[in-house]
C-alpha positions, 0 to 999 in steps of 0.5 A: 428568052434565055436558058438563064430564065429556064434555070431560074424556073427550075431552081425555084419550082423544082419541088412543085414540078416533081410533085406533079410529075410524080403524081402523074407518072406514077412514082418518084423516079418517074417524076424525076425522069419526067422533070429532067426530060422536060427541062432538056426539051425546054432548053433544046426548044427554047426558040419555039416559045412564042411568048403567048402566056408565061414561060412558066406555063410553057414549061409546065405544059412540057412537064405534063407531057413528059410525065404522061409519057413516063406513065404510059411507058410504065402503065402503073395504076394511080392507086399504086403511086408510092408518093402522091404529094400532099394529102389532106390529114382529115382523109385516110390514105386507105382505099377511099383516101385521097389517092383513091379519090384522085384515081377515080377522076377523069385524066383532065380533072385529075391533072387540073387538080394536080396543077391547082393544088400541087403546083399552085397555078392560077386558072389562067396558067392551068388553062394554058398548060392544058390548052383550054379556056380559063372557064373550062378550068373552073368547070373542070375543077368544080366537077372534080370537087363535086365528084370527090365530095360525093365519094367522100359522103358515100364513104361516110355513110 
């Protein structure tokens, strides 16, 4: 594996990396820091890529790890995230908006949602990034959808 491959991934997927890292870290600057740190780490440790799964999934795992570090160092509640990425126009961004719905999810469910809908990863790639089986990804996303749906229905009443 070469650094050229990492550079290509960086150029092609930077917006997706930034959206997810921003959502997890808590702010845009933290997201940028996490993505940059992730790619520095990937370049330094490229020889540790064992070829199990795709190089993209390996990089995503590093981005996630770095975004978690940034979030832990800032200790910012998810509700205060200034830019979460895409929101659904049908749901307001008020107290029960998308941010609030995502904030209420357990961390693994929230990360699975980010990887699926903000990064557009398939279940197998998400499984590799999170270190779980694809069936667990399916169950995790299903549980997240159900939790968010119940909260939306409760707010509509």
